[in-house]
C-alpha positions, 0 to 999 in steps of 0.5 A: 894829445887830446886823449891825454888831455881828456884823461887828465880831465876825467881823473880830476872829476870826483863824485860827492853827494850825487854831484860830479865835481872837478876836484881842482876848480869845484865846477859841477859837471852833472849828477851821477845818478846815485842816491844822496842824503841831500836829494829828495825829501825825507819824512819822519813819523810824528809821535802818536801822542803828539798828534793834535789833529785829524791831519796829524793822525792821518800822517802818523798812520802813513807810516803804519802797515796796519795789514800786519796788525792782529785782527781787531775783534771784540773778544777782549772787550767782552772778556773784560765785561765777563771778568768785571761781572764775575768779580762783582759776583765773587767779591760784591765789589760793583765794577760791572761794565753796564750795558750802555757802557758796553754798547758805546765801547763797541762803537768806539771799537769800530772807530779805532784804527790804531792802538787805542786812539780816535781823532775825528771831527766832533760833528762826524764823531757824533753822527757815528755815535748816533747823537748830536754834537751838542750832546756828544760830551754828555754821551761820552761821560758815561765812559769818562767818569768810569776811567774808560775814556780820556778826551781832549778837545781845543777847550782842555788841550791844544787839539784843533778847534772842531776836532776831538781826540779820544783815548780808550782804556786799552784794557777794553779796546786796543789795536796792536800786539799784546806786548804793546797793549800791556805797556799801555795798560801799565801806563793807564794805571800808572801810580802817583809817586809810591807804587803802594799808595793805592792812588792811581794817576788820572793822567791825560791822553797825551801823557799816556801816549807819550810815555809808551810810544 
């Protein structure tokens, strides 16, 4: 008699989303130990273009296996320097990358952890670039004016106060595969309206990243 009752009770139990329930009464009898979409916490990658702080950037990097990225070397930057010098010699168009620009790009190259983005505390960046915080923007201006760098801070964007976001021209510095680099370069020089206007979109750091992310 007891055996039959136990069998009937067992037949009434079902498993739903990791819980063992009585299908007649809805009573919860425990957990079945199986994975459930409702158990635990699920994290989602924040888009690179939406990172607004050092914490956001570190959270994004938590989803990236940087061990699988290509070697991060200076060959690309030095090739661009040589190419610009050669173009100047051939055509007379002065598109050279000056030595101060090259030295600064090399320092930024060492700070890039992923793609062409740097997000740091401004004071820390100033130390890394061997300057003081009050002189930081002046030091970066040599690259900004040459369309080699785009900068966002709390003054011109919604970056956290005291922090700074740098996006380097991907022709010069990029940590990622060649396909993704080409896409970033295309977006960096994205034309306004007609493809043949000859006017290039100045854009901003977040626009560029959002389009290619």
